[in-house]
All heavy atoms as TSV, in Angstrom:
chain	resi	resn	atom	element	x	y	z
A	1	SER	N	N	150.072	244.733	112.607
A	1	SER	CA	C	150.228	244.618	111.197
A	1	SER	C	C	150.306	246.035	110.503
A	1	SER	O	O	149.894	247.030	111.084
A	1	SER	CB	C	149.061	243.820	110.544
A	1	SER	OG	O	147.895	244.557	110.497
A	2	ALA	N	N	150.658	246.107	109.254
A	2	ALA	CA	C	150.856	247.309	108.564
A	2	ALA	C	C	149.543	247.688	107.731
A	2	ALA	O	O	149.515	247.861	106.596
A	2	ALA	CB	C	151.990	247.244	107.611
A	3	SER	N	N	148.441	247.770	108.545
A	3	SER	CA	C	147.172	248.113	107.915
A	3	SER	C	C	146.602	249.342	108.651
A	3	SER	O	O	147.141	249.833	109.593
A	3	SER	CB	C	146.285	246.893	107.973
A	3	SER	OG	O	145.984	246.569	109.355
A	4	ALA	N	N	145.426	249.676	108.125
A	4	ALA	CA	C	144.771	250.886	108.768
A	4	ALA	C	C	144.383	250.654	110.160
A	4	ALA	O	O	144.098	249.488	110.514
A	4	ALA	CB	C	143.575	251.238	107.898
A	5	PRO	N	N	144.296	251.667	111.043
A	5	PRO	CA	C	143.924	251.531	112.418
A	5	PRO	C	C	142.495	250.898	112.530
A	5	PRO	O	O	141.581	251.167	111.687
A	5	PRO	CB	C	143.877	252.966	112.916
A	5	PRO	CG	C	144.792	253.701	112.022
A	5	PRO	CD	C	144.664	253.042	110.698
A	6	GLN	N	N	142.329	250.055	113.488
A	6	GLN	CA	C	140.999	249.338	113.714
A	6	GLN	C	C	139.890	250.371	113.904
A	6	GLN	O	O	138.809	250.100	113.466
A	6	GLN	CB	C	141.153	248.378	114.923
A	6	GLN	CG	C	139.997	247.503	115.082
A	6	GLN	CD	C	139.810	246.536	113.827
A	6	GLN	OE1	O	140.782	246.032	113.302
A	6	GLN	NE2	N	138.548	246.363	113.403
A	7	ASP	N	N	140.128	251.473	114.558
A	7	ASP	CA	C	138.957	252.392	114.827
A	7	ASP	C	C	138.427	252.899	113.411
A	7	ASP	O	O	137.255	253.142	113.336
A	7	ASP	CB	C	139.440	253.553	115.703
A	7	ASP	CG	C	140.549	254.417	115.165
A	7	ASP	OD1	O	141.424	253.859	114.447
A	7	ASP	OD2	O	140.631	255.595	115.492
A	8	LEU	N	N	139.356	253.104	112.455
A	8	LEU	CA	C	138.788	253.546	111.108
A	8	LEU	C	C	138.055	252.464	110.481
A	8	LEU	O	O	136.992	252.697	109.839
A	8	LEU	CB	C	140.033	253.969	110.259
A	8	LEU	CG	C	140.610	255.311	110.552
A	8	LEU	CD1	C	141.870	255.553	109.721
A	8	LEU	CD2	C	139.686	256.441	110.488
A	9	LYS	N	N	138.495	251.239	110.561
A	9	LYS	CA	C	137.801	250.120	110.028
A	9	LYS	C	C	136.497	249.960	110.676
A	9	LYS	O	O	135.460	249.710	110.036
A	9	LYS	CB	C	138.604	248.804	110.226
A	9	LYS	CG	C	139.858	248.718	109.412
A	9	LYS	CD	C	140.607	247.424	109.698
A	9	LYS	CE	C	141.908	247.417	109.017
A	9	LYS	NZ	N	142.676	246.109	109.308
A	10	ASP	N	N	136.414	250.053	112.018
A	10	ASP	CA	C	135.136	250.000	112.726
A	10	ASP	C	C	134.148	251.087	112.292
A	10	ASP	O	O	132.974	250.890	112.164
A	10	ASP	CB	C	135.340	250.095	114.204
A	10	ASP	CG	C	136.131	248.858	114.743
A	10	ASP	OD1	O	136.220	247.767	114.022
A	10	ASP	OD2	O	136.653	248.921	115.883
A	11	LYS	N	N	134.673	252.327	112.096
A	11	LYS	CA	C	133.816	253.473	111.689
A	11	LYS	C	C	133.161	253.172	110.309
A	11	LYS	O	O	132.027	253.382	110.078
A	11	LYS	CB	C	134.613	254.740	111.665
A	11	LYS	CG	C	133.769	255.897	111.283
A	11	LYS	CD	C	134.474	257.267	111.415
A	11	LYS	CE	C	133.584	258.429	111.088
A	11	LYS	NZ	N	134.180	259.658	111.384
A	12	VAL	N	N	134.083	252.684	109.368
A	12	VAL	CA	C	133.511	252.456	108.043
A	12	VAL	C	C	132.448	251.246	108.125
A	12	VAL	O	O	131.416	251.337	107.517
A	12	VAL	CB	C	134.669	251.966	107.103
A	12	VAL	CG1	C	134.209	251.351	105.790
A	12	VAL	CG2	C	135.550	253.122	106.800
A	13	GLN	N	N	132.758	250.255	108.909
A	13	GLN	CA	C	131.731	249.190	109.017
A	13	GLN	C	C	130.412	249.666	109.579
A	13	GLN	O	O	129.407	249.285	109.151
A	13	GLN	CB	C	132.362	248.024	109.904
A	13	GLN	CG	C	131.419	246.827	110.010
A	13	GLN	CD	C	131.212	246.142	108.699
A	13	GLN	OE1	O	132.139	245.877	107.955
A	13	GLN	NE2	N	129.963	245.895	108.352
A	14	SER	N	N	130.544	250.502	110.642
A	14	SER	CA	C	129.367	250.977	111.293
A	14	SER	C	C	128.549	251.870	110.356
A	14	SER	O	O	127.321	251.748	110.232
A	14	SER	CB	C	129.753	251.872	112.536
A	14	SER	OG	O	128.633	252.498	113.041
A	15	LEU	N	N	129.223	252.798	109.655
A	15	LEU	CA	C	128.526	253.609	108.609
A	15	LEU	C	C	127.919	252.749	107.525
A	15	LEU	O	O	126.850	253.090	107.076
A	15	LEU	CB	C	129.497	254.693	108.093
A	15	LEU	CG	C	129.868	255.867	109.022
A	15	LEU	CD1	C	131.025	256.577	108.459
A	15	LEU	CD2	C	128.674	256.753	109.264
A	16	SER	N	N	128.616	251.766	107.161
A	16	SER	CA	C	128.170	250.884	106.073
A	16	SER	C	C	126.818	250.183	106.513
A	16	SER	O	O	125.950	250.040	105.795
A	16	SER	CB	C	129.229	249.866	105.693
A	16	SER	OG	O	128.757	248.921	104.752
A	17	ASP	N	N	126.885	249.684	107.741
A	17	ASP	CA	C	125.704	248.980	108.306
A	17	ASP	C	C	124.508	249.940	108.415
A	17	ASP	O	O	123.384	249.613	108.066
A	17	ASP	CB	C	126.013	248.381	109.649
A	17	ASP	CG	C	127.011	247.250	109.550
A	17	ASP	OD1	O	127.153	246.689	108.448
A	17	ASP	OD2	O	127.578	246.868	110.659
A	18	GLU	N	N	124.828	251.178	108.848
A	18	GLU	CA	C	123.732	252.201	109.026
A	18	GLU	C	C	123.181	252.598	107.682
A	18	GLU	O	O	121.948	252.688	107.516
A	18	GLU	CB	C	124.284	253.416	109.721
A	18	GLU	CG	C	123.284	254.478	110.119
A	18	GLU	CD	C	123.902	255.578	110.862
A	18	GLU	OE1	O	125.063	255.531	111.271
A	18	GLU	OE2	O	123.154	256.602	111.014
A	19	ALA	N	N	124.026	252.778	106.647
A	19	ALA	CA	C	123.593	253.096	105.326
A	19	ALA	C	C	122.743	251.960	104.725
A	19	ALA	O	O	121.786	252.203	104.088
A	19	ALA	CB	C	124.805	253.379	104.419
A	20	ARG	N	N	123.192	250.685	104.873
A	20	ARG	CA	C	122.490	249.582	104.391
A	20	ARG	C	C	121.031	249.536	105.007
A	20	ARG	O	O	120.034	249.341	104.228
A	20	ARG	CB	C	123.204	248.279	104.696
A	20	ARG	CG	C	122.583	247.063	104.107
A	20	ARG	CD	C	123.330	245.759	104.358
A	20	ARG	NE	N	124.706	245.870	103.917
A	20	ARG	CZ	C	125.824	245.844	104.644
A	20	ARG	NH1	N	125.690	245.800	105.990
A	20	ARG	NH2	N	126.996	245.936	104.121
A	21	LEU	N	N	120.987	249.750	106.351
A	21	LEU	CA	C	119.732	249.728	106.948
A	21	LEU	C	C	118.746	250.935	106.453
A	21	LEU	O	O	117.563	250.759	106.303
A	21	LEU	CB	C	119.863	249.848	108.491
A	21	LEU	CG	C	120.390	248.510	109.142
A	21	LEU	CD1	C	120.681	248.760	110.641
A	21	LEU	CD2	C	119.431	247.385	108.996
A	22	ALA	N	N	119.376	252.067	106.253
A	22	ALA	CA	C	118.655	253.206	105.868
A	22	ALA	C	C	118.036	252.982	104.375
A	22	ALA	O	O	116.921	253.385	104.123
A	22	ALA	CB	C	119.502	254.446	105.788
A	23	VAL	N	N	118.794	252.334	103.525
A	23	VAL	CA	C	118.359	252.093	102.138
A	23	VAL	C	C	117.257	251.031	102.188
A	23	VAL	O	O	116.296	251.150	101.474
A	23	VAL	CB	C	119.556	251.630	101.327
A	23	VAL	CG1	C	119.064	251.116	100.002
A	23	VAL	CG2	C	120.543	252.759	101.083
A	24	GLN	N	N	117.340	250.139	103.078
A	24	GLN	CA	C	116.358	248.999	103.161
A	24	GLN	C	C	115.032	249.544	103.772
A	24	GLN	O	O	113.955	248.978	103.557
A	24	GLN	CB	C	116.813	247.827	103.972
A	24	GLN	CG	C	117.986	247.060	103.318
A	24	GLN	CD	C	118.588	245.963	104.159
A	24	GLN	OE1	O	118.342	245.918	105.352
A	24	GLN	NE2	N	119.424	245.217	103.577
A	25	ASN	N	N	115.131	250.607	104.555
A	25	ASN	CA	C	113.941	251.246	105.267
A	25	ASN	C	C	113.315	252.233	104.317
A	25	ASN	O	O	113.757	253.302	104.074
A	25	ASN	CB	C	114.429	251.821	106.551
A	25	ASN	CG	C	113.197	252.387	107.284
A	25	ASN	OD1	O	112.071	252.394	106.894
A	25	ASN	ND2	N	113.573	253.047	108.440
A	26	ASP	N	N	112.152	251.917	103.767
A	26	ASP	CA	C	111.392	252.755	102.790
A	26	ASP	C	C	111.039	254.104	103.452
A	26	ASP	O	O	110.809	255.038	102.750
A	26	ASP	CB	C	110.153	252.051	102.343
A	26	ASP	CG	C	110.454	250.816	101.432
A	26	ASP	OD1	O	111.566	250.816	100.890
A	26	ASP	OD2	O	109.605	249.949	101.325
A	27	ALA	N	N	110.955	254.177	104.718
A	27	ALA	CA	C	110.472	255.396	105.368
A	27	ALA	C	C	111.625	256.396	105.513
A	27	ALA	O	O	111.324	257.623	105.781
A	27	ALA	CB	C	109.949	255.043	106.791
A	28	THR	N	N	112.850	255.953	105.254
A	28	THR	CA	C	114.002	256.945	105.349
A	28	THR	C	C	113.979	257.900	104.199
A	28	THR	O	O	113.843	257.529	103.054
A	28	THR	CB	C	115.296	256.173	105.382
A	28	THR	OG1	O	115.246	255.193	106.410
A	28	THR	CG2	C	116.486	257.126	105.507
A	29	ASP	N	N	114.147	259.154	104.421
A	29	ASP	CA	C	114.158	260.208	103.381
A	29	ASP	C	C	115.531	260.274	102.666
A	29	ASP	O	O	116.543	259.819	103.216
A	29	ASP	CB	C	113.791	261.550	103.873
A	29	ASP	CG	C	114.737	262.065	104.956
A	29	ASP	OD1	O	114.910	261.424	105.928
A	29	ASP	OD2	O	115.405	263.145	104.676
A	30	ASP	N	N	115.515	260.718	101.469
A	30	ASP	CA	C	116.776	260.728	100.628
A	30	ASP	C	C	117.843	261.596	101.264
A	30	ASP	O	O	119.031	261.266	101.048
A	30	ASP	CB	C	116.389	261.353	99.191
A	30	ASP	CG	C	115.635	260.273	98.447
A	30	ASP	OD1	O	115.546	259.160	98.750
A	30	ASP	OD2	O	115.023	260.784	97.376
A	31	SER	N	N	117.495	262.675	101.909
A	31	SER	CA	C	118.597	263.519	102.469
A	31	SER	C	C	119.389	262.774	103.544
A	31	SER	O	O	120.563	262.897	103.647
A	31	SER	CB	C	118.012	264.787	103.164
A	31	SER	OG	O	117.078	264.491	104.208
A	32	LYS	N	N	118.769	261.836	104.365
A	32	LYS	CA	C	119.497	261.027	105.286
A	32	LYS	C	C	120.441	260.089	104.581
A	32	LYS	O	O	121.562	259.931	104.978
A	32	LYS	CB	C	118.526	260.292	106.229
A	32	LYS	CG	C	119.230	259.439	107.205
A	32	LYS	CD	C	118.310	258.983	108.360
A	32	LYS	CE	C	119.052	258.091	109.282
A	32	LYS	NZ	N	120.128	258.653	110.024
A	33	ILE	N	N	119.944	259.426	103.508
A	33	ILE	CA	C	120.788	258.494	102.746
A	33	ILE	C	C	121.969	259.250	102.193
A	33	ILE	O	O	123.091	258.778	102.165
A	33	ILE	CB	C	119.908	257.796	101.736
A	33	ILE	CG1	C	118.892	256.839	102.407
A	33	ILE	CG2	C	120.773	256.975	100.710
A	33	ILE	CD1	C	117.876	256.224	101.440
A	34	GLU	N	N	121.655	260.442	101.574
A	34	GLU	CA	C	122.738	261.205	101.018
A	34	GLU	C	C	123.856	261.542	102.086
A	34	GLU	O	O	124.939	261.542	101.789
A	34	GLU	CB	C	122.190	262.493	100.292
A	34	GLU	CG	C	121.441	262.181	99.037
A	34	GLU	CD	C	120.770	263.436	98.422
A	34	GLU	OE1	O	121.004	264.532	98.986
A	34	GLU	OE2	O	119.996	263.226	97.506
A	35	GLN	N	N	123.375	261.951	103.279
A	35	GLN	CA	C	124.339	262.311	104.308
A	35	GLN	C	C	125.147	261.098	104.724
A	35	GLN	O	O	126.349	261.081	104.939
A	35	GLN	CB	C	123.606	262.872	105.504
A	35	GLN	CG	C	124.501	263.335	106.576
A	35	GLN	CD	C	125.537	264.449	106.089
A	35	GLN	OE1	O	125.140	265.403	105.493
A	35	GLN	NE2	N	126.785	264.246	106.372
A	36	LEU	N	N	124.478	259.975	104.822
A	36	LEU	CA	C	125.180	258.751	105.221
A	36	LEU	C	C	126.225	258.359	104.086
A	36	LEU	O	O	127.286	257.881	104.399
A	36	LEU	CB	C	124.163	257.537	105.371
A	36	LEU	CG	C	123.342	257.623	106.666
A	36	LEU	CD1	C	122.173	256.604	106.578
A	36	LEU	CD2	C	124.247	257.334	107.862
A	37	GLN	N	N	125.811	258.586	102.901
A	37	GLN	CA	C	126.746	258.264	101.756
A	37	GLN	C	C	127.969	259.182	101.820
A	37	GLN	O	O	129.084	258.738	101.737
A	37	GLN	CB	C	126.064	258.520	100.437
A	37	GLN	CG	C	126.956	258.197	99.220
A	37	GLN	CD	C	126.226	258.476	97.932
A	37	GLN	OE1	O	125.166	258.821	97.821
A	37	GLN	NE2	N	127.081	258.298	96.807
A	38	LYS	N	N	127.783	260.451	102.148
A	38	LYS	CA	C	128.895	261.367	102.248
A	38	LYS	C	C	129.820	260.985	103.441
A	38	LYS	O	O	131.042	261.030	103.313
A	38	LYS	CB	C	128.408	262.793	102.420
A	38	LYS	CG	C	127.842	263.401	101.162
A	38	LYS	CD	C	127.277	264.811	101.471
A	38	LYS	CE	C	126.587	265.369	100.207
A	38	LYS	NZ	N	126.033	266.687	100.427
A	39	ASP	N	N	129.147	260.630	104.499
A	39	ASP	CA	C	129.923	260.221	105.737
A	39	ASP	C	C	130.752	258.963	105.449
A	39	ASP	O	O	131.897	258.800	105.847
A	39	ASP	CB	C	129.028	259.991	106.900
A	39	ASP	CG	C	128.383	261.229	107.470
A	39	ASP	OD1	O	128.822	262.375	107.079
A	39	ASP	OD2	O	127.369	261.149	108.187
A	40	LEU	N	N	130.130	258.036	104.732
A	40	LEU	CA	C	130.767	256.779	104.384
A	40	LEU	C	C	131.981	257.012	103.429
A	40	LEU	O	O	133.002	256.450	103.647
A	40	LEU	CB	C	129.785	255.778	103.804
A	40	LEU	CG	C	130.293	254.413	103.468
A	40	LEU	CD1	C	130.963	253.741	104.711
A	40	LEU	CD2	C	129.178	253.540	102.930
A	41	GLU	N	N	131.727	257.842	102.457
A	41	GLU	CA	C	132.749	258.173	101.477
A	41	GLU	C	C	133.993	258.752	102.212
A	41	GLU	O	O	135.141	258.511	101.976
A	41	GLU	CB	C	132.333	259.166	100.418
A	41	GLU	CG	C	131.397	258.472	99.433
A	41	GLU	CD	C	130.771	259.485	98.443
A	41	GLU	OE1	O	130.937	260.653	98.596
A	41	GLU	OE2	O	129.977	259.023	97.490
A	42	GLU	N	N	133.726	259.695	103.154
A	42	GLU	CA	C	134.832	260.326	103.953
A	42	GLU	C	C	135.545	259.337	104.733
A	42	GLU	O	O	136.797	259.317	104.804
A	42	GLU	CB	C	134.270	261.426	104.755
A	42	GLU	CG	C	135.353	262.189	105.571
A	42	GLU	CD	C	134.758	263.242	106.477
A	42	GLU	OE1	O	133.606	263.694	106.331
A	42	GLU	OE2	O	135.548	263.731	107.301
A	43	ALA	N	N	134.820	258.469	105.406
A	43	ALA	CA	C	135.462	257.476	106.265
A	43	ALA	C	C	136.298	256.428	105.430
A	43	ALA	O	O	137.345	256.062	105.789
A	43	ALA	CB	C	134.343	256.637	107.051
A	44	LEU	N	N	135.753	256.130	104.228
A	44	LEU	CA	C	136.544	255.190	103.370
A	44	LEU	C	C	137.766	255.941	102.829
A	44	LEU	O	O	138.862	255.270	102.730
A	44	LEU	CB	C	135.680	254.867	102.191
A	44	LEU	CG	C	134.674	253.666	102.376
A	44	LEU	CD1	C	133.723	253.540	101.147
A	44	LEU	CD2	C	135.414	252.402	102.666
A	45	ARG	N	N	137.727	257.181	102.537
A	45	ARG	CA	C	138.944	257.891	102.118
A	45	ARG	C	C	139.924	257.933	103.195
A	45	ARG	O	O	141.141	257.666	102.978
A	45	ARG	CB	C	138.487	259.405	101.731
A	45	ARG	CG	C	138.887	259.791	100.384
A	45	ARG	CD	C	138.695	261.311	100.049
A	45	ARG	NE	N	137.554	261.963	100.811
A	45	ARG	CZ	C	136.330	262.012	100.527
A	45	ARG	NH1	N	135.898	261.385	99.375
A	45	ARG	NH2	N	135.451	262.645	101.199
A	46	ASN	N	N	139.534	258.236	104.467
A	46	ASN	CA	C	140.425	258.246	105.605
A	46	ASN	C	C	141.085	256.847	105.809
A	46	ASN	O	O	142.231	256.743	106.083
A	46	ASN	CB	C	139.684	258.659	106.853
A	46	ASN	CG	C	139.343	260.078	106.837
A	46	ASN	OD1	O	139.844	260.886	106.075
A	46	ASN	ND2	N	138.313	260.511	107.624
A	47	LEU	N	N	140.235	255.789	105.673
A	47	LEU	CA	C	140.749	254.441	105.788
A	47	LEU	C	C	141.801	254.088	104.695
A	47	LEU	O	O	142.828	253.571	105.006
A	47	LEU	CB	C	139.606	253.442	105.737
A	47	LEU	CG	C	139.892	251.981	105.890
A	47	LEU	CD1	C	140.493	251.726	107.257
A	47	LEU	CD2	C	138.686	251.106	105.640
A	48	MET	N	N	141.531	254.479	103.487
A	48	MET	CA	C	142.455	254.115	102.467
A	48	MET	C	C	143.757	254.985	102.544
A	48	MET	O	O	144.803	254.431	102.312
A	48	MET	CB	C	141.743	254.510	101.066
A	48	MET	CG	C	140.612	253.582	100.769
A	48	MET	SD	S	139.609	253.965	99.304
A	48	MET	CE	C	140.850	253.929	98.075
A	49	GLN	N	N	143.660	256.191	103.023
A	49	GLN	CA	C	144.836	257.033	103.206
A	49	GLN	C	C	145.691	256.424	104.341
A	49	GLN	O	O	146.908	256.329	104.219
A	49	GLN	CB	C	144.500	258.450	103.595
A	49	GLN	CG	C	143.963	259.263	102.344
A	49	GLN	CD	C	143.512	260.603	102.765
A	49	GLN	OE1	O	143.313	260.956	103.933
A	49	GLN	NE2	N	143.175	261.428	101.757
A	50	ALA	N	N	145.036	256.008	105.377
A	50	ALA	CA	C	145.779	255.319	106.529
A	50	ALA	C	C	146.452	254.095	106.147
A	50	ALA	O	O	147.620	253.899	106.408
A	50	ALA	CB	C	144.877	255.169	107.699
A	51	ALA	N	N	145.749	253.270	105.374
A	51	ALA	CA	C	146.312	252.042	104.846
A	51	ALA	C	C	147.492	252.306	103.870
A	51	ALA	O	O	148.580	251.651	103.933
A	51	ALA	CB	C	145.297	251.252	104.117
A	52	ALA	N	N	147.363	253.366	103.021
A	52	ALA	CA	C	148.476	253.630	102.128
A	52	ALA	C	C	149.704	254.168	102.888
A	52	ALA	O	O	150.788	253.863	102.508
A	52	ALA	CB	C	147.969	254.712	101.103
A	53	GLN	N	N	149.478	254.944	103.908
A	53	GLN	CA	C	150.556	255.405	104.733
A	53	GLN	C	C	151.263	254.336	105.476
A	53	GLN	O	O	152.411	254.304	105.706
A	53	GLN	CB	C	150.096	256.511	105.676
A	53	GLN	CG	C	149.746	257.777	104.897
A	53	GLN	CD	C	149.112	258.815	105.851
A	53	GLN	OE1	O	148.882	258.630	107.005
A	53	GLN	NE2	N	148.779	260.011	105.285
A	54	ALA	N	N	150.520	253.349	105.920
A	54	ALA	CA	C	151.083	252.280	106.753
A	54	ALA	C	C	151.790	251.228	105.869
A	54	ALA	O	O	152.754	250.591	106.290
A	54	ALA	CB	C	149.943	251.580	107.456
A	55	GLN	N	N	151.393	251.118	104.659
A	55	GLN	CA	C	151.993	250.112	103.765
A	55	GLN	C	C	153.477	250.277	103.472
A	55	GLN	O	O	154.175	249.223	103.631
A	55	GLN	CB	C	151.281	249.986	102.461
A	55	GLN	CG	C	151.503	248.804	101.632
A	55	GLN	CD	C	150.597	248.668	100.487
A	55	GLN	OE1	O	149.918	249.633	100.081
A	55	GLN	NE2	N	150.537	247.490	99.865
A	56	PRO	N	N	154.027	251.405	103.135
A	56	PRO	CA	C	155.530	251.465	102.833
A	56	PRO	C	C	156.299	251.203	104.029
A	56	PRO	O	O	157.364	250.540	103.826
A	56	PRO	CB	C	155.628	253.003	102.433
A	56	PRO	CG	C	154.281	253.463	101.966
A	56	PRO	CD	C	153.362	252.640	102.794
A	57	SER	N	N	155.948	251.454	105.240
A	57	SER	CA	C	156.691	251.148	106.408
A	57	SER	C	C	156.783	249.642	106.714
A	57	SER	O	O	157.615	249.239	107.413
A	57	SER	CB	C	156.223	251.901	107.630
A	57	SER	OG	O	154.905	251.480	107.903
A	58	GLY	N	N	155.939	248.886	106.060
A	58	GLY	CA	C	155.901	247.394	106.245
A	58	GLY	C	C	156.793	246.680	105.260
A	58	GLY	O	O	156.438	245.596	104.884
A	59	GLY	N	N	157.940	247.237	104.863
A	59	GLY	CA	C	158.880	246.613	104.003
A	59	GLY	C	C	158.552	246.930	102.537
A	59	GLY	O	O	158.436	246.072	101.668
A	60	GLY	N	N	158.440	248.182	102.221
A	60	GLY	CA	C	158.145	248.664	100.923
A	60	GLY	C	C	159.202	248.305	99.841
A	60	GLY	O	O	158.877	248.308	98.692
A	61	GLU	N	N	160.378	247.951	100.209
A	61	GLU	CA	C	161.441	247.613	99.271
A	61	GLU	C	C	161.271	246.161	98.747
A	61	GLU	O	O	161.763	245.913	97.619
A	61	GLU	CB	C	162.860	247.792	99.954
A	61	GLU	CG	C	163.132	249.221	100.351
A	61	GLU	CD	C	164.511	249.372	100.957
A	61	GLU	OE1	O	165.348	248.538	100.733
A	61	GLU	OE2	O	164.769	250.378	101.617
A	62	ALA	N	N	160.666	245.279	99.450
A	62	ALA	CA	C	160.589	243.921	99.022
A	62	ALA	C	C	159.797	243.834	97.654
A	62	ALA	O	O	160.347	243.163	96.793
A	62	ALA	CB	C	160.007	243.060	100.078
A	63	PRO	N	N	158.625	244.432	97.510
A	63	PRO	CA	C	157.981	244.318	96.285
A	63	PRO	C	C	158.756	244.855	95.121
A	63	PRO	O	O	158.746	244.308	94.020
A	63	PRO	CB	C	156.633	245.033	96.483
A	63	PRO	CG	C	156.461	245.041	98.006
A	63	PRO	CD	C	157.859	245.021	98.532
A	64	THR	N	N	159.415	245.985	95.313
A	64	THR	CA	C	160.341	246.556	94.316
A	64	THR	C	C	161.469	245.615	93.943
A	64	THR	O	O	161.656	245.441	92.703
A	64	THR	CB	C	160.903	247.863	94.843
A	64	THR	OG1	O	159.840	248.752	95.276
A	64	THR	CG2	C	161.670	248.604	93.758
A	65	ALA	N	N	162.068	245.012	94.874
A	65	ALA	CA	C	163.126	244.008	94.561
A	65	ALA	C	C	162.568	242.823	93.790
A	65	ALA	O	O	163.166	242.371	92.843
A	65	ALA	CB	C	163.853	243.547	95.837
A	66	GLU	N	N	161.393	242.438	94.172
A	66	GLU	CA	C	160.794	241.317	93.547
A	66	GLU	C	C	160.414	241.702	92.102
A	66	GLU	O	O	160.571	240.969	91.150
A	66	GLU	CB	C	159.499	240.843	94.289
A	66	GLU	CG	C	158.900	239.575	93.862
A	66	GLU	CD	C	159.838	238.411	94.026
A	66	GLU	OE1	O	160.599	238.355	95.002
A	66	GLU	OE2	O	159.910	237.445	93.159
A	67	ALA	N	N	159.887	242.818	91.929
A	67	ALA	CA	C	159.550	243.355	90.570
A	67	ALA	C	C	160.772	243.398	89.676
A	67	ALA	O	O	160.759	243.061	88.531
A	67	ALA	CB	C	158.851	244.710	90.614
A	68	LYS	N	N	161.901	243.835	90.268
A	68	LYS	CA	C	163.054	243.940	89.481
A	68	LYS	C	C	163.560	242.484	89.095
A	68	LYS	O	O	164.067	242.346	87.957
A	68	LYS	CB	C	164.207	244.657	90.273
A	68	LYS	CG	C	163.993	246.114	90.381
A	68	LYS	CD	C	165.186	246.816	90.944
A	68	LYS	CE	C	165.013	248.292	90.930
A	68	LYS	NZ	N	166.104	249.063	91.341
A	69	LYS	N	N	163.360	241.562	89.994
A	69	LYS	CA	C	163.767	240.170	89.618
A	69	LYS	C	C	162.898	239.720	88.440
A	69	LYS	O	O	163.467	239.093	87.472
A	69	LYS	CB	C	163.539	239.241	90.801
A	69	LYS	CG	C	164.531	239.342	91.846
A	69	LYS	CD	C	164.259	238.356	92.975
A	69	LYS	CE	C	165.051	238.714	94.261
A	69	LYS	NZ	N	164.646	237.819	95.266
A	70	ASP	N	N	161.590	240.013	88.458
A	70	ASP	CA	C	160.698	239.676	87.376
A	70	ASP	C	C	161.100	240.321	86.067
A	70	ASP	O	O	161.120	239.729	85.021
A	70	ASP	CB	C	159.270	239.964	87.728
A	70	ASP	CG	C	158.680	239.123	88.778
A	70	ASP	OD1	O	159.307	238.030	89.119
A	70	ASP	OD2	O	157.644	239.465	89.367
A	71	ASP	N	N	161.466	241.578	86.114
A	71	ASP	CA	C	161.944	242.308	84.908
A	71	ASP	C	C	163.225	241.645	84.343
A	71	ASP	O	O	163.346	241.548	83.175
A	71	ASP	CB	C	162.199	243.846	85.279
A	71	ASP	CG	C	160.970	244.578	85.472
A	71	ASP	OD1	O	159.870	244.145	85.070
A	71	ASP	OD2	O	161.027	245.700	85.984
A	72	ASP	N	N	164.111	241.294	85.190
A	72	ASP	CA	C	165.305	240.665	84.708
A	72	ASP	C	C	165.007	239.334	83.973
A	72	ASP	O	O	165.563	239.069	82.957
A	72	ASP	CB	C	166.320	240.390	85.904
A	72	ASP	CG	C	166.836	241.617	86.487
A	72	ASP	OD1	O	166.771	242.678	85.808
A	72	ASP	OD2	O	167.374	241.566	87.636
A	73	VAL	N	N	164.087	238.563	84.497
A	73	VAL	CA	C	163.728	237.357	83.818
A	73	VAL	C	C	163.125	237.632	82.431
A	73	VAL	O	O	163.487	236.995	81.513
A	73	VAL	CB	C	162.781	236.502	84.711
A	73	VAL	CG1	C	162.267	235.285	83.936
A	73	VAL	CG2	C	163.587	236.040	85.935
A	74	ILE	N	N	162.224	238.560	82.424
A	74	ILE	CA	C	161.552	238.900	81.173
A	74	ILE	C	C	162.589	239.454	80.211
A	74	ILE	O	O	162.649	239.004	79.038
A	74	ILE	CB	C	160.502	239.921	81.417
A	74	ILE	CG1	C	159.317	239.254	82.143
A	74	ILE	CG2	C	159.902	240.448	80.078
A	74	ILE	CD1	C	158.289	240.199	82.724
A	75	ASP	N	N	163.511	240.330	80.624
A	75	ASP	CA	C	164.461	240.829	79.632
A	75	ASP	C	C	165.400	239.765	79.188
A	75	ASP	O	O	165.847	239.788	78.059
A	75	ASP	CB	C	165.346	241.972	80.420
A	75	ASP	CG	C	164.521	243.205	80.667
A	75	ASP	OD1	O	163.384	243.366	80.115
A	75	ASP	OD2	O	164.938	243.973	81.533
A	76	ALA	N	N	165.797	238.803	80.049
A	76	ALA	CA	C	166.678	237.703	79.728
A	76	ALA	C	C	166.073	236.880	78.589
A	76	ALA	O	O	166.770	236.335	77.792
A	76	ALA	CB	C	167.065	236.897	80.913
A	77	ASP	N	N	164.707	236.731	78.677
A	77	ASP	CA	C	164.060	235.781	77.725
A	77	ASP	C	C	163.735	236.559	76.392
A	77	ASP	O	O	163.358	235.898	75.438
A	77	ASP	CB	C	162.763	235.295	78.320
A	77	ASP	CG	C	163.047	234.290	79.497
A	77	ASP	OD1	O	164.190	233.783	79.575
A	77	ASP	OD2	O	162.100	234.121	80.249
A	78	PHE	N	N	163.870	237.789	76.361
A	78	PHE	CA	C	163.546	238.575	75.149
A	78	PHE	C	C	164.540	238.377	74.082
A	78	PHE	O	O	165.739	238.590	74.183
A	78	PHE	CB	C	163.390	240.087	75.476
A	78	PHE	CG	C	163.089	240.907	74.345
A	78	PHE	CD1	C	161.816	240.934	73.769
A	78	PHE	CD2	C	164.081	241.697	73.735
A	78	PHE	CE1	C	161.534	241.682	72.670
A	78	PHE	CE2	C	163.834	242.522	72.573
A	78	PHE	CZ	C	162.517	242.521	72.050
A	79	LYS	N	N	164.043	237.984	72.867
A	79	LYS	CA	C	164.946	237.864	71.727
A	79	LYS	C	C	164.367	238.668	70.558
A	79	LYS	O	O	163.248	238.512	70.165
A	79	LYS	CB	C	165.037	236.404	71.304
A	79	LYS	CG	C	165.719	235.560	72.324
A	79	LYS	CD	C	165.908	234.174	71.810
A	79	LYS	CE	C	166.774	233.419	72.728
A	79	LYS	NZ	N	166.202	232.625	73.697
A	80	PRO	N	N	165.081	239.712	70.104
A	80	PRO	CA	C	164.547	240.541	69.040
A	80	PRO	C	C	164.305	239.777	67.733
A	80	PRO	O	O	165.091	238.878	67.438
A	80	PRO	CB	C	165.602	241.591	68.854
A	80	PRO	CG	C	166.750	241.215	69.626
A	80	PRO	CD	C	166.416	240.120	70.534
A	81	ALA	N	N	163.262	240.147	66.974
A	81	ALA	CA	C	162.960	239.528	65.759
A	81	ALA	C	C	163.963	239.955	64.703
A	81	ALA	O	O	164.344	241.106	64.603
A	81	ALA	CB	C	161.536	239.794	65.331
A	82	GLY	N	N	164.421	238.991	63.816
A	82	GLY	CA	C	165.278	239.380	62.739
A	82	GLY	C	C	166.630	239.254	63.070
A	82	GLY	O	O	167.666	239.323	62.697
């Protein structure tokens, strides 16, 4: 499929789980939570970039053509006042 690589998804899921556990654990210090947050933000950024790069190759012209069809219909129904 035209989505982000599974390894990036797995990394985000793993970091998310680790961060969730760290937040739930009262003994965890703030610096560890902050580091996990930074790691998770970076992994999410990488995942989003990979997904954005994969999306256009998956038939990026179809939504544009569909949008143009919608625009044509809206324009055809428009009647100026007066």
